[in-house]
matplotlib code that plots the C-alpha trace (Angstrom):
import matplotlib.pyplot as plt

x = [-32.5, -30.6, -27.5, -26.0, -22.3, -19.6, -16.2, -12.9, -10.7, -8.0, -5.9, -4.9, -4.9, -1.6, -1.1, -3.9, -2.1, -4.1, -2.2, -3.8, -3.8, -0.5, 1.4, 0.7, 0.4, -2.6, -4.0, -5.5, -7.3, -9.2, -9.8, -11.4, -13.5, -14.8, -15.3, -17.1, -19.3, -20.6, -21.3, -23.7, -25.4, -23.4, -23.0, -19.5, -19.0, -15.6, -15.5, -19.6, -19.9, -21.5, -19.3, -21.2, -21.8, -18.0, -15.1, -12.7, -9.9, -11.6, -12.1, -8.2, -6.6, -8.6, -7.1, -3.5, -3.6, -3.3, -4.3, -7.6, -9.3, -11.7, -14.9, -17.4, -20.5, -22.7, -26.2, -28.2, -27.4, -23.7, -23.6, -21.9, -24.0, -21.7, -17.9, -17.0, -13.6, -12.8, -9.1, -7.7, -6.3, -3.9, -4.6]
y = [16.6, 18.2, 18.7, 21.6, 21.2, 18.6, 20.1, 18.6, 19.6, 17.5, 16.5, 13.1, 10.5, 8.1, 5.2, 6.6, 9.8, 13.3, 15.5, 18.6, 21.9, 22.9, 19.6, 19.1, 15.2, 14.7, 10.9, 12.1, 15.0, 12.7, 10.7, 12.8, 14.1, 10.4, 10.1, 13.6, 12.6, 9.4, 10.8, 13.4, 11.0, 12.2, 9.3, 8.2, 5.8, 4.4, 3.6, 4.0, 1.9, 2.8, 2.5, 4.8, 2.0, 1.3, 2.4, 4.7, 3.1, 0.4, 3.2, 4.1, 0.5, 0.3, 4.1, 2.3, 0.0, 3.3, 6.3, 8.4, 11.0, 12.6, 14.7, 16.4, 16.8, 19.7, 20.4, 24.2, 25.6, 24.6, 21.8, 18.5, 15.8, 13.4, 12.1, 10.5, 8.3, 7.3, 5.5, 7.7, 5.0, 6.3, 6.3]
z = [-10.9, -13.9, -14.1, -15.4, -15.2, -14.3, -13.0, -13.9, -10.5, -10.3, -13.7, -12.4, -10.1, -10.1, -7.9, -5.4, -5.3, -6.6, -8.5, -8.3, -10.4, -7.8, -8.5, -4.7, -4.0, -1.6, -0.9, 2.2, 0.5, -1.7, 1.2, 3.3, 0.3, -0.2, 3.4, 3.2, 0.1, 1.7, 5.2, 2.7, 0.5, -2.9, -5.5, -6.2, -9.1, -10.5, -14.6, -14.1, -11.3, -8.2, -5.1, -2.9, -0.5, -0.3, 1.7, 0.9, 1.5, -1.2, -3.9, -3.3, -3.3, -7.1, -7.9, -7.4, -10.3, -12.8, -13.8, -12.9, -13.6, -10.8, -11.5, -9.6, -10.9, -9.6, -10.0, -10.9, -7.4, -8.0, -5.4, -5.8, -6.5, -8.3, -7.8, -10.8, -11.2, -14.5, -15.9, -18.2, -21.0, -23.5, -27.0]

ax = plt.figure().add_subplot(projection="3d")
ax.plot(x, y, z, "-o")
ax.set_aspect("equal")
plt.show()
């Protein structure tokens, strides 16, 4: 499957809470997105490690440990095929 885009849809995640571009705190929205992804076979990784088989609550618990960025990877038709969650570190 050829990947044509990797879209950054969220600015940051801090303490398990997503801060969207409109600055609305929405941990529930992220949880719902993870539930949807899991039910539709969309790959989920945290720091490059597959978490597709883990519960959304487990992923949110990990994200409470720092600031994270959520990226959605799309295919040539614009469908989301993977969710990448990476810790944001200061330089």
